[in-house]
N, C-alpha and C positions, 0 to 999 in steps of 0.2 A: 246385571244386564244379561240379555240373551242374544245369541247370534241370530242372523236372518233365518236360519233353518229351524229356529224355535228351541234349540238346545242351549243349556247354560253356557255362558262364556267360559272357554277353557282356561282363561287367565284368572278366573275367580276360583279359589280353592273351595272344595266342598266343606272344609272345616270352618269356613267363615259364615257368620250369621246371614241368614236369608236364602241360602242356596236350596234348602229343602222346600220352602214354600214355592219357589220357582219350579222345582222338579214336579211338585204335585199338580201344577197347572199345565204340564205338557200333555199333549194328546196321545192316545195309544199309538204304538208303533204299527206301521203298515205290515201286513203279512208278507213274508218272503215267498217266492215261487215254490209251490209244493207244500206249503204250510196251510193249515186250516184256520181261518179267522185271523183276527188281528191280535197282536201281543198286548197284554194288559199294560196300562200305564203304571206310574209309580204309586204305590200304596203304602203310606207310612205306617198304617195300622198293622202291617204284617212284619215289620222289622223288629228284631230282638224279642222274640216271644218269651213270655215268662218262664215257660218250661225249660228253655235253653239256658236262661240265666240261673235258674234254680239248679240245673244239672251242673253248670260250671262251678257254682259256689259249693255244692255238695262234694264235688270231687277235689276241692282244694284241701291241702294238708292242714291248714290252720283250722278249718271248719271241723275236720275229723278229730283233731287234737282237742279242740274245745269240747266237743261232744264226749270224748273219752274222759276228759278231766272232770266234767260235771257228773259223770256216772261214778267215778272213783271217789270224788271228794266226800259225799255223805258217808260212804263206807269207811273211809279213813277217820272221819269225825266220830262215827259210832264206835269204832275200835278203840279210839283214844278214850272215850268215856268208859268203855268196858274195862280197859286196862288201868285207867287212872281213877275210876270212881266218879260219881256225880259231883262230889265236893259239896260244900255248903258255905253260905255267906252269913255274915253277922247282921244282915239287914232284917228288919221285922217283916218286910214284904219280899218274897222270893223273886228273883229276876228270871228272865227267860233261860239263862244258862243253868240256874238251879233246878229248873223244871225240865231240862232237855231230855232226861231219861225217864220222864213220867209216862211216856207213851209215844205213839207215832205222831200224833198231832203236835205235841210240844217239841219233839225233835225237829219236825219240819219247820216250825215257827222259829226255833233257834237258828237253824241253818239259814233261813231267810234273813234273819237279823244279822248274822255274822257275814253274810255275803253281799247284801244290798248296798252297803256303803262304798265298797271298793271293787270287789271281784266282778260283780255284775256290771258295774260302770265300765270297767276295762273291756269286758266282753262285748257289750253293746257298742262302745266306742270303736272297737276293732271291726265289727261287722259293718258299721255305717261310715266310719272314717276311712276304711280301706277301699271302699267300693269304687270310687272314681279315681282317687289318687293312685291306686295300684295300676289301673289302666294307663294312666299318664306315665308312671314309672317304667312300665313295660313298653312304652312307645306305641301302644295299641289304641289309645283314645282317638287319635286323629283318623285312624283307619276305620274305627267304628262309625265315626261321623261321616266318613267318605263312602260308606257302603251304599247308600247313606241312611243313617238313623237320625231323625229329628232330635234336636237337643232336648226339648221338653220330654219327649218319649224316652230318651236315654236316661235322663234323671229319674223319671217316674218309675221305669222298670227296675232300675238299680235300687231305688229307695224302697219299693215294695218288697223286693226280695230281702234286702237288708233288714227291714222292719219285721218281716216274717220270722227271720232267724232270731232277731233280738227279742221279740215277744215270746217266741218259742222257748228260748233259754229261760226267760223269767217265769214261765209256767212249768217247764220241765223240772227245774231244780227243786221247788217245793213238793211237786208230785212224786218225784223219785225219792226225795228225802223222807216223805211220809211212808213209802213202802219199805225203805231201809230201816226207818225207825220202828215200824211194826215188827219186822223180823227180829231186831235186836232187843227192843224194849216193850213189846206188846202193843195191843191195839186199843188201849184204854182211851176214852175221850180226853180231849185237851183240858188242861187246867189253866186258869187265867192267872197271870202274875199280879192282877189287881184283886184277886180273891174269888173263890168259887170255882166251879168247873162247868163245862158245857156238855150237852148231850152229843150223840154222834151226828145228828143232823146239824146242830149248831156248830160243831167243830168243822164240818165240811163248809158250811156257809161262811164262817169267819175266815177260813183258809182261802176260799175263793175271793173274798173281799181283799184280803192281804195281797194275794198274787196279782189280781187285776189292778190294784192300786199301784203296786210296785212296777208293773208293766207300763202303766200310764206315766209314772214319773220317769221311766226309762226313755220315753218319747223325747223328753227334753235333751237328754244326753245324745240320743240318736240324731236329733236335728242339729245340734251343735257340731257333732263329729262330721255329719254330712256337709255342713257349710265349710268346715276346715278342709274336707276332702276336695271340695271344688276349688278352694283357694290355693292349695299346694299340690306339688307333684310328688311329694314324699309321704307315703302312707304312715310311716312312723311319726311324722310331725302332726298329722291329723289325729291319729289315735292318742298320742302323747299330749297334744295340745288340749283335746277335750277332757282327758283324764285330769290334767293339771288344773284346768279351770274349775272342774267340779271339786277337786281337793281344796283349792283356794276358797271356794264358796263355803265348803264345810268348815274350814278354819275360821273364816270371818263370822259364820253363823254361831260359832261357839263363844264369841266375844259378846257377853251380855251388855256391855257398855254401848253397843251399837243400836240398842233398842231406841225407837221403834222401827228403825230402818232395816232390821234383819228380815222383816217379813217379805221384802222384795228380792231377797237372794234366791237364786234358782233352786237351791237345795234346802231351803228353810223347812219345808213340809215333807222332807224325804221320809221321815219315820212316823208320819202321822197315821200310818196304818196300825200303829199300836193302839189307837183309839177303837179299833175294831175288836180288841180283846177285853174291853171293859164290860161289866155286866150289861150295861145299856150302851149300844154302839154310839160313839160320838162322831157325827158326820161333818161338823163345821170345818175343822181343819183339813179333812180329806177333800171337801169340796173346794176349799181355798187352794189346796195343793194341786188339784186337777186343773183349776182355772189358771193358776200361775204357769203350770207346765204347758197348757195349751197356748197361752199368750207367747211365751218364750219360743216354743216350737214353731209357731206361725211366723214369728219375726225371723228366726234363723233359716227356715225353709224358703221364705220369700227372698231373703238376701241371697241364698244359694242359687235359686232360679234366676234372679236378676243378674247376678254376676256371671253365671255360666252362659246366659243368653247373649251377653255383650262381649264375651271373651273370644279372642282368636286362639284356636288350639294349635300349639306348636309342638306338643309332646305326645 
């Protein structure tokens, strides 16, 4: 409701649904004596600019620590291989770990293989699960809405920044691992664990497919963490909850007795990027994995928007 003067009812808090649409309908304010023209009305498109949110997230300690850790991790792994040797397995066909020291490409592929199942899941869950819940835990969420920032715009801006960091991490790690691997083990083209080797152009092509597929699978984790971030005021609960559910999905996926139902588990196609390392790229499982990730992500994000739109913000 609005008062007779055309302003929102002071008894209705700005953190309650509907206040922003009423503000957008207000006429421009009349100019005060001595001022030029009339003051502009409420413009929701100018609230919470992306550059401000990016700057806020970049200056946070956890973002800086994550960046530092990702820069140090491949160096530690390379030193471990240097000190301990490449090792060998008794298998007829070498695994990625056996080829890790064969050159920059193989080292980057092994780093991706070792990180995508848990480390990158935790990092993506942290970026996307912390984004709304942290504002609630700091008691600043209601003040952001009272500025006022429309709810849909707040979620969109927060999600865009979180996804940018999440995808950036998924692309940064293999790229940096490739450079570190080149320094430690040379720049030879990648060898396939399925037999044969690639040219330099094929190595780059296969690595790009792997990195972008892993980033696409991370979208599912991001959407789940973002939904939990909307549902709880505790950032640790959102991050831990998303990580826990992914781990449970991986455990269930390892139980072959669940066939054929395993194909609907969110992480069933998590490692389908290995099909990009075969002599002829196998696209079938990667397409299924992208479709499954898109479906789950759409469901989780829709649930997040629906719940936040109907929620009275008290924190």
